[in-house]
N, C-alpha and C positions, 0 to 999 in steps of 0.2 A: 504493500500500500504506500502510495507516495505521501510526502508531507502535506501536499495540497488536500488530499482526501482526509488526512488526520485532522487538519484544521477545520474542515467542514463538519466532521463528526463532533468535535469539541464545541463548535458553535451552537449546535442543536442540543447538546447534553447540558452545558452549563446553565442556561436559563431555567431548565427543568429542576436542576438541583437547587438553584437559588429560590425558585418558587416554593419548594417544599420547606425550606428553612426561612424562618421569619421571626420578627419580634412584635410584641403588642405593647402599646403604651397609652397612658392616660394623663390627665392634668396632674401636675405636681402638688397643687394646692387644692383644698376642699372646694367643691362647686357650691356656691351660695344659691339658695332658692327660697322664695317666699311662698308660704302656704296659700294654696289656691291658684298658683301660677303654673306655667309649664317650664320645664327645664330639659336641656340636652346634656346627657352624660357622655362626654367625648371619649372615644376609644378608637385608636388607629392601629392598623396593621402595616408593617413595613413593606408588604408586597400586595399586588392586586389579587383579589380573590374571586373565584367563580361562584355562581349561585349553586351549582351542583358540587357535591363532594366536600363541602365545608360545613362545619357546625359552629354556631355562635350561641353561647350560653351565658346569659346574665343571671346571676344569683346572689343571694345575700349569705345567710348562714347555712342554708340547706341546699346542697347541690341538686338533690332530687326534686326540689320545689322551686323551679326557676322563676325569676321575674319575667324572663322572656327566653324562648328556645327556638332556634332555627336550625334545622338539619334535614338532610335528604331532599333539599330543594324546596322546603315549605316550612311554615310556622307550625308549632305544636302547642296551640293555645289550651288544649285539654290538660296539659301538664303544668300549666301556669299557676303560680301562687294566686289564690283568689283575691288577695288584697290589691293585686295589680291588674285585674281584669278590666278591659276596655280603657286602660290608661297608658298603654305603652305602644310605641311605634319603633320598628327597626328599619333603618334606611337600606333596604336590600339592594335597591338600584345603585347605591354608592359602594357596594362591595368591590366593584371594578377599580375604585380609587383607594381601596384599603380601609374604607370608613365603615366601622361596625358600631357606631354610636347609637345610643338608645335615647329616645324622647320619652320623658315621663310627664304625663299631663295631670292637672289638678293635684299638685303636690300636697301631701299631708304631713303633719308633724311626725307621724309614725314612720315616714319614709327616711327620716334622718339616719345616717350611718354609712357603712361601707358596702360597696357593690363590687363584685368580681366580674370582669369581662374576660371570658375564656373562649379562645378561638382554637379549633382543632381542624387541621388541614393536612392531608396525606398522612405522614407518620409523625407530625409535629403537633405539640400542644403548648400554647403560650397564653399567659394571662396578665392582666393589669388590675390593680386595685384602685377604685375611684371612690372618693368620699363625698357624700352629699350632706351639706350642712344647712340646716334651717336658719334663715336669717330674718331678723325683725325688720320689716320694711313695709312699703305701701305700693299698691298698684293704682295708678291714676288713669282715669278715662275722661278725655275731653271730647265733647260731642257738640256739634253746631249744625243748624240747618237754615235754609232760606237764602243761600248765597248765589250770586252770579257775577262773574264766572266762578269756577271752583277755586276756593282759597287754599292756602297752604297752612299747615299746623306746625308750630315750632315749640320746642321745650327748652327752657333755660334754668340753670341753677342759680344760687345766690351770688356766685362769682361771675355771672354772665356767660358761663360756658354753654355752648349749644349742645344739648343732649338729644337732639332730634334723631340722630343715627341709632339711638337705642330704642326708639319707639316703633310701633306698628300702626299703620293707618289704612283706612278705606275711604273711598268717596263714591257717592251714588247720586244719580240724577232722578228727581221726582217727575211726576206727570206734568208739572208746570214749567219744567225746564230749569228749576232751581236745584242747587246742590246741597247734599248732606255729607258732612265729613265726621269721621270718628278717629281719634288717635289715642293709643294706649301706651303707657310707659310704666316700668317697674323700677323702683329705686330702693336702695338700702338706706338705713337711717343716717348714714354719714353725711348725706345731703339734707339740710334742714329747711330749705326754701326752694320751691319749684314754681315756675311760671309757665302757663300755657298761653300761647299767643296764636290767634287765628287771624290771618292777614290776607287781604286781597290787594295786590299791587296795582291793579288796573283802576279801581275806583276808590282806593285809599280807605276802605272800610277795615275796621280792626276790632276784635273782641279779645279781652284779656281776663284771665283769672290767675290769682297768685295765692298759694297757701304756704304757711310756715309750720313745719313739723318740729315740735320742741319737746323737751322733757324726756321721760323714760316710759317704756311700755307699762301698761296696767293690765291687771287681770279683770275678768268679767266681760260682759257683753252689752253694748248699747249702740243704737243706731239713731241718727238725727237727720231730719230732712228740713231744709230751710227754703222758703219760697218768698220772694220779694220781687219788686218791679224795678227795672233799670230806669235811668233818666229818660230814655227814649221809649218808655212804655212797652218794653218787650220782656216777657216773663223770664226770670233767671232762677233756676233751681240748683240747690247745692245739697247733694245727698251724701252723707258721710257715715261710714262704718269702718273704724280704723283703730289701731292699737297704739297711737301716740296722740298727745294733746296737739291741737293745731289752731292756727288763726288763719283768716283769709281776707283778702281785699278783692274788689271787683271793679271792672270798668267795662261798659258795653255800649260804646257809641254807635255800633253797627246795628243792623236790622235783624240779626239772627237770634234764635233761641240757643242758649248756651248752657250745657249741663256739665258739671264736673262730679264724677262719681269716684269716691276713694274707698278702698276696702283692703283689709288684711286679716289674717287669721292668726291667733284669736282676736276677735274684735274687743273694744274696750271703751273706757271713759274718754271723752274728748272735751275740750274747752274751745269756745269760738268767740270771735269778735267781729263786728261789722264796721 
């Protein structure tokens, strides 16, 4: 056999060997999550994975009662821990990129702790340990309707930093051709003042709401709803169920209904000022 033929054989054998041997890694620090929110537990494989022939098992203390199990080219939800039923998503389409991360929805306080991400492929088995840490924080939802054209929704902290990249938003047009916008952001308590700004650059309309989260978490549960009228005679609702004391100020020179919903779990006592 010539050297040329040997090189060709090695060319096809080496990738196969590398594909069998891999490492699995997760974040070095605990993953923060607010109760009631969704979170992604990152887990990455150093090689691309096929949908067939690979097993991905997420579990906590009991191997035989997985948080999520994928093997033989399909999910095995019948073996799933009941506490995680209908709350988990595995990004199977991302296997080709080595992504075996798990999305956990509607986080509960009981979800706090360590998770093992175990990947079995060919004759190799590798795992990573990921810690989920429940964080005291808030989820803010800013909603406004009656705009034309569609406005943009911006979020800022007390230092003027633009937090919009951390938010999720949707826009919808109603039967009258006016636009409804909704933007949601989740923050940890390290940021104590948040401002939601809904702005239309074309007609210079603007709606603002600002809240200040202060103090420390309280135990218990209480929800408050505030209804009042803005100077332009458009109804403004402020619905709060949150685990920190807060204050808020409002401005609504525009023509839109603006709601700010804040909640976290567990809910608690709040203080407010107008």
